[in-house]
N, C-alpha and C positions, 0 to 999 in steps of 0.2 A: 712933641719930643722935648722942647725946652722946659715945659711945665714938669715933666717927669724928672728931668735932670735936677731941677730946682728942688723938687720933693726929696730926691736922693741926697742932695747937698744938705738939706735940712736934717734928714735922718743922721747923716754923718756928723753934723754939728751936735746933735744930741749925744752921739757916741763920744765926741770930743769933750763934751761937758763932763761925762762920767770919767774920762781919762784925767781930767783936771783934779779929781779927788786924790787925796793922799792917805796912805795908811801909815800908822805910827810904827816906829821901830825898823829893824833890818829888812823886813819883808818888802818895804818900799823899793829896795835895790833890785829885787826880782821884777817888780812892776815896771821900773824904769827900763830895765833890759828889754822887756817885752814891748814897751812903747817905742823904744828906739828901733827895734826890729820892724814893727809895723810901719813906722814913719819912713824907714828906708824903702820898704816895699812900695809905699805910696809915691814917694818923691823920685825914686830912681826906677827900680824894677823889683818884682818879687824874686827873680833869680838872684840878683845882686844881694838882696836882703838875706836869703838863705845861705848863699856862699859866704857872706860876711859873718853870720851869726851861728852857724852850725859848729859843733864840737868836731874835732878831727875824726872821732869815732861815733858821731851823732847818727841816730837811726831815724829814717822816715820809712813810709810804707808805699809799695808800688805793686799793684796787681796781686794783692794778698800776701806779699812777701816783705819782710823787713830788709832794708838795704842801707848801705852807707849813704848818708844824705849828700855829702859833698860830691861823691862819685856820680850819683844820680843827677844832681843839678848841673854838673859839668857837661853832661851829655845832652841836656835839654836846650833847645834853641831859644835864643832871646825873642820874646814876643811883647806885644803891647798889653797883653792880659794882666790884670791887676787883682790882687787879693788884699783887702783891708780888714783889719781886725782890732779888737780892743779887749783888755782883761776886765772881768767882773769879779773874779775870785783869785786869791793868791795865798800862798803859805811858804814857809821857809824852815829848814832844819835848824836845830840848836847850834850846830857847828857853822851855820851860815854858808855852807858849801853846796847845798842843793835846795831847790825850790821848784814850785810849779805855778802856772797860771792857766786860766781857762776863760773863754768868753766867745762872743759872736764873731763870725767873719762874713764878709760879703765879697762875691767875685763878680768882676765885670770884664768886658772885652777890651776896654781901655779906660783911661782916667776920666774921660768925658761922657761915659755911658752909664746908664742905670744898671744896678746889679741884676744878674740873672740866676745866681745861685747863692744859697744861704746855708749856714751851719754853725757849728761850734768847734773851735780848735782846743786842743789840750797840749801844753808844752811843759816838759820837765827841763829845768835848767841846772847846770852844775858848773862850778868854777874849773877852769883849766889850770895848767901849771903856772901861769903868770898871774892867776887870780882874777881873770876876766870871766864874766858870765857867758856861757855858750849853751846852745840847744843840745841836750843829750838825746831827746826823743820827742817826736811830734806826731800826733794822730788826731784826725778830725772826723766829725760826722756831718751829714747834710740833711736838710729838710726843705720843704717846698717854699716856705715863706718865713720871714723873720719873726721873732717873738713879738707878742703884742706889747710887752712892757720893756722899758729901757732899764736894765738892772743896774743897781748901784754897786760900785766897787767895794768889796769887803774881804775880810780874812776870817780865821776861825774865832769861835767864841773864846773869851778868856777862861783859862783853866781854873778849876776850883782847887787844884792841887799845886798851888803856887810854891815854887822852890824845889819841888820834887823832880827828879830826872827819870827819863824812861829806863826800863830795864836794858841791860847790855844786849846787843844784837849784832849780827854780821850778815854779809851777803849770803853765806851758806845757810844761816838760819832762816832768812827770808825765802830763799830758794826752796827749802824744805817745806815751809808753810805753803808756798805757792803750789808745789807739786801735790801736797795733801789736799789742798782746796780744789784744784782742778780735777783731781781724781774723783772727789765727791760730786763735782758738777757733772763730769762725764757719765757717772753712774746714774744720775737722775735726769740728765738732759737739760737742766736749768742753766741759766747764764749767771746767776748770782745766788747767794745765801745771805739773807738780811743779818743773821747773827754775826757775820764777819765784818759788818760795817760800823764805822764810827757814827756818832750822832751828827757830826759835821761831815756830810757825805753827799756825793753826786753820782748819778748814773746817767751816762750818755749813750743813746742808741740811735743809729741812723733812722730817719723818718719821724723821730719824736723830739720834742723840746726836752731839755734836761730835766730829770727828776732830782729835786734838791731837798726833799723832806724825807726824813727817816720813816715817818708814818706813811707817806705815799709809797715809798720803796717797799715797805712791808706788804702793801696791798696789790702790787703789780702782778698781773696774771699773764703768763707767757704762753703763746700758742705755737712755738717752734722748739726744735731740739738743738742744743748747742754741744759741740765737741771741741775741747781745747787742747792745744799743744804748746806747753811752755817752752820758751827759747832761752831767755836770759833775765838777769836781774842786776840791780846795783843798789847800794846803800850809802847814805851819807856817813861822814867820818864820826858823827855823834851817835850813829846807830838808831836814830829816831824816825828817819824818813827814808823811803826807798821806793823803787818801782819794779814791776815785772811786766813782761810782754811776750807775745807769741802769736800763733795762728789760731783761727777758730773756723770750724765748719758749721754752717747753719742749715738745718733741714726743715723745710716747710711741710705742712700737712699733706700736700700733694706729692711729696717725695723729692722735690727739687732741692739741690744742694748748692749753697752759696759759700764762697770763700771770703773770709775777712780777716781782720787782725784785732787784737785786743791790747789794751794798756791799762794797768792798774797802778795807782799810787797808794802806797801803804804808809801808815804812821803808827809809831809805837808810842802810845800815850802813857802818862805816869801810872805805874802799878798795873798796867794791862798788857795783854799780848798785842801783836800786830792787828791793826784794824784798817780796812779799806776806806780811803777818803775820796777817791775818784776812780770810777770804773767805766772804761770806754770800749765800745765795740764799733769799729768803723773800717774804712778802707783807704 
């Protein structure tokens, strides 16, 4: 048992090394918010971490339903269970009022135990009325074992359209795009359409490690049917970043139906329409 714990401590130290990396520019502020969130979970409790960092109207998911995160965590009893995570990818809006990070997480029954569950979290952050970063929405996926590689922290590639600003947009505009997109998905049964994705994109699906290459995403073959129900959206003040979320039903070949949720982070790049940069289906 001691040997296993030592191995886990070594793995966490590798994660800590990736945390020590810094990104240039304002995006580092979102990274720091995520690191503080994870640190509080490790040092005190996961419940305290969520209660401290959730936005007053922050969304989490429970049993296939989006719910107010603070209200949910208030009802949950305090336990010794711990979730530890670290960001490997981050981005921020031009207005610096919205951003997101994603990366691995590990779950253990207490601070001295080896992890028994693994996955990837995805968190959208936005500033509250006092200018503090708070969790707007959080959704994760799980898989059987951790990734083979310890990913390096990074952000989007430098834009070739330096100095250009994205086209004007709004919550209503993104909501319309989301409804049109999900209508097409529901007609085909697919969970995504590559043409809607940015070159800097990620697809997260429970049971699989993240897909992080546009070429890989193009070649994904799905063997299940997906049916989406959009619920809500939000957009940054600068109109270049936003997110949408809702419910999804997943039908397998044998006819079994699974309930889940989805989260999409969209970005409006210079001289382009909205493009998906992060697409998550989890629970």
